[in-house]
N, C-alpha and C positions, 0 to 999 in steps of 0.2 A: 456370316456372323457379323461382319462390319455393317452391312445394310440393316440387319435386325437391330443392332445397337443404335444406329442412327435414328430409326423409326421410334424406338423406345424413348430416346432422348427428345425427339420432337413431340411425342405424346405427353411427356412430363412438362415440357415448356408450354404446350397448349393448355393443359390442365391448370397450370399456374396462372394463365392469362384470363381464364373464365371469370374469377372474382373481379378482375379489373373491369370487364364488360358489364358485370352486374352493378358495380359501383358507378359506372358512367350512366347507366340507365336511371338509377335512383337520383344521382346528382343532377342530371339534366332535367328530369321531371320536376324536381323541387325548385331548381333555379328558374325555370320558365314560369312557375306559379308565383314566385315572390318578386319577380321583376315588376316595375311599375307599368301600368297600362291595362286596359280591359279590352280583350278581343271582341266581346259582345258589343261594346260601344263603337268600336271601329267598323264592324261589319253590319251594324244596324242601318236601316234605310234612312241615311241622312242625319243632319244635326238635330232634326225635330223628332227623332224616334222616341216612342213612348217607353216607359219603364217596362210595360208588358212585352213589347217587342224584344227588348234586350234580355229580359228573363227567359223568353222563348229560345233565344240564341244560346244563352248559357245552358239551358236544359239540353239543347241539341248537342252541345259540346261536352256535356257531362260536368260542367263547372259548378252546377248547383249541388253536387254531392260533396261529401267530406274529402279531405286530401288523402287519407289512407285508402278510402274506397276507390278514388280516382286512380291511385297508383296500382292497386290490385287489378282493376279493369285494364289499365294500360299494359301491365305485364302479361295478363291473359291474352290480350290481342297480339302482343309480340310473339308469344308461343304459337299463335295461329298464323304468323307471317303477315300480320296487318300492322301498318304504321300509322293508321288514321287517314283522315281525308283533309286535303288542303282547302281552306276556305277561299284562298286567293285564286287558285286555278280550277277549283271544283272537281279535281281528280284525286284518286287515292295517292297518298304520298309515295307508296312503293312503286307505283307506275311512273310517277314524275321522276323519282330518283333513278329508276332503271333507264328511263329515256335520256336523262341528262348525264349520268355517270360516265358513259364512254367519252363524252367531250372533255370532262375534267381529267380522266385518266390519260387520254391522248395528249393533252396539253402538258401534263406533268411528266409523262414518260419522255416526250421529245425534249423538254427542257432539261430533264435529268441526264439524258444521253448526251446532249450538247455540252452541259457542264462537265460531265465525266470526260468527254473527248478533249476538252481544253485543260481541265484542272490536273488530271493525272500526269500528262507529259510535262506541264509546267512545274509541278511539284518535284518530279524526278530530275528534271534539268536543273532546277534551283538547288537541289541537294547535292548533285554531282559537280556543280560549279558555284560554291558558296561565295557570296560577296561579289558576284559578277553582275553584268547588266541584266541577265535573265533572272537572277535571284532578286535584284531590286525591283524588276518588273512584276514578279510574282507577289512580292510584298505590297506593291502599289495596288495591284488588282484586288488582292485580298482585303486591303484596307478600304478601298472604294466600294467593294461589294457588300461589306457588312455595314457601311456607314449610310448608304442611301436606302430609304424605304422602297419597297417594290412598286408602290403606286406612283412614287415620284419618278423612279426609273422608267416606268411605263409611259407616263405623260411626256417625259423628256424624249424618249425614243419616237413617240408619235409625232411630236413637234419637229424633230430633226429629220427623221427618215420618211415620214408621210407628208407633213405639211410643207416643210421647206424643200427637201430634196425630191420628193415624189417617187422615191424608190420602192416604198412599201405600199401594199393595197390598203384600202379603207379599213380601219379597225372596227368593223361592224359585224362580227360573227365568225362562223367557221369556214364559210366559203362565199365567194362572190355570187350575188343574187343573179347575175347575168349568165353565170356558168351553170348553177343549179347543183343541188346535192345528188349523189348517186343513190340508187335504190338501197334502202337500209337492209343490211345483212347482219353485220356485227355491231353497228353503231359507230364504229371508228371510220371516219371518212377516208383516211389514207388507205386502209385495208379494203373498204368497200369499193373505192375507185379502181383499185387494181383488180379486184375480183370481177368487176364489170368491164374490165379492159378499157377504162377511160383515163388515159394518161393526162389529158387536159384538166380533168377534175382533180386528179392526184396533185398536179402542180399547183392548181388554184388553192386547194386545201393546204398544201405545204406553205404557200406564200402567206396565207392568212395566219399560219402558226408562227411565222418568223418573228414578229414583234413580241407577242405575249410569251413565247418560249424563250426568247432572248432576255426578256425582263426577268423571268424566274431564274434563268440560268446564271445571270450575273450575280445574283445573291448566292446561289449554290456553289459557284466556282471558288469563292473565298475560303470557306471552311475545308473543302476537299483539298485544295492546293496547299493550304497551310499544314494540314495534318499529314498529307503525303510527304511534304518537305521535311517536317519534323521527324516522322517515323523513319524515313530513308536516311536522314543524317545519323540517327541513333544506330541503325543497323550497319551502315557503312563504316562506323567507327568500332565495330565489334571485332573480337579476336578472330572469329572464324572467317570473316571477310579478309582480314589481313593475311591469314594463313592461306586462303584460296588464291590470293594474288601472289603470295610468295611461292606457291607451287607452280606458278606460270599459267594458270587457267586464263582463257580469253576474257577480256574485260566485259564483253557483252554477256557472256555466260555468268560471270560473277554478279553483274548488275541485275539481270532479269531472273536467272534461275535460283540465286541464293538471296540477294539483298531484297529485291522487290517482293518475293514470295513471303519472306519473314516479316516484311513491313506491312503486309496486307491486313492483318487482324485489326489493328487500331484504325486503319483506313476504312475497312468495312463497317466498323462501328460508326464512324462518321457518316458514311454513305447512308446507313439505315436511319440515322438521326436526321440528316438533311432531307432525304426523301419523305420521311414522316412529316417534317415541317412543311415541305412543299405541298403535300396533300391538303393540309389545312390552310396554308397561307395563300392558296390560289384564289381566295374569296375576292380580295381587292383587285387582283390582276384580271379576273373574269369580269368584274364590274367595269374596270377601265376600258377593256377591249370589247365590251358587250358580248362576252363569251357565254353561250347558253349551257353552263355547267351547273353542278350542284352547289357551288359556292355562291354564285349570284342568286340562285334559287333560294338558298337559306338567308341571304342578306335581305332579299325582298320580304321574306317571311318575318324576319326580325322587325322590320319597319312597321309591319301591319299587325304585330303581336299574334301571328298565326303559329300556334304552338306546334302542331304536328309536323310541319316541314322542318322546323329547327331541330326538334328531337330526332327526326329521321336522319337528318344530315349529320348530326353529332354521332349518332349510333353507327352510321355507315362509315364515317371517318375513323371512329374507334375500332371497328372491325377490320378496316384496312391496316390500321396501325398494328393490331395484333398479328394479322397475317404477315405483314412486312417484318416485324420483329422475329416471328417464328422462322421466316425464310433466312434472316440474318443468322439466327442461332444454328440453323442447319448448315449454312455455309461455313460457320465457325468449325462445326464438327467435321466437315469435309477437309478443311484446310489443316486443322490441327486436331487429330483424334483424342489427344490428351484432354481437351476441353470437355468433350461429352463423357469421357471416362471419369473425369473428376467430379462431374455433376451426378 
């Protein structure tokens, strides 16, 4: 019964998210058409291209049709699973994104796990020791994390750890060219290296992840640590926690079984928001570290006014947002059944 209720709750949340995806499709399509720049002029054969050549490119892209007709054709192609063709790479956008998406997910996942491993203990320690040295350190890390743009942090880490200290490998992609990538199975280099039994390639891929993942994690640590600290402080001052301590329950049991579990709901909300932001904000990080993900792919397309890759990127990120928010909603329902019952 509980599992059935959870699935029904998830289905309702998914149905509520479908109009959002439809809005993203329409908004992105219109936005790309009203931005300045002419892709036909950019991809024509040189600055001396004739008007006839540019008109031929517009006809090939479907830009010679009216805007409503272009939108209808675009939506029709989406239902067929087609995202268009990139003029920059000459490949279907769906294939480009499928090839590059594992690189972006791998980078974001490692950065998120790193931030989680640091921020949650920091927030809990800061809440249990208010106004102590660890509390002041948490506030300092949180302030620094939200104050520095990710691309500035990335350039600073490259300068300090690669250029000056020489501790990090060259920030030029997912793996050292002298080591070589493992045979592609999943597209995730860490997993593919282990599946092929190549520990050297696993360590080389992990070393390449160190700087870009640390760059993204430094931003993510701040909101997670702050929310964990604030939520834990609120729960630790509750009556039921004082009652548990008065009954003589072990401090560790009170902290983790009662306080932390009740503080998790607002923390999970923050985790979902942070991970959603990281999925979209990795564009600049990928560009700084020459990371071949969908972020750098979309940024190159923006520069060249290549519509299809940008639309495909935004739609992919929006779909990931919806899936992530759905997962967060399901976790809510598992932690507190009252949430799914109330909905």
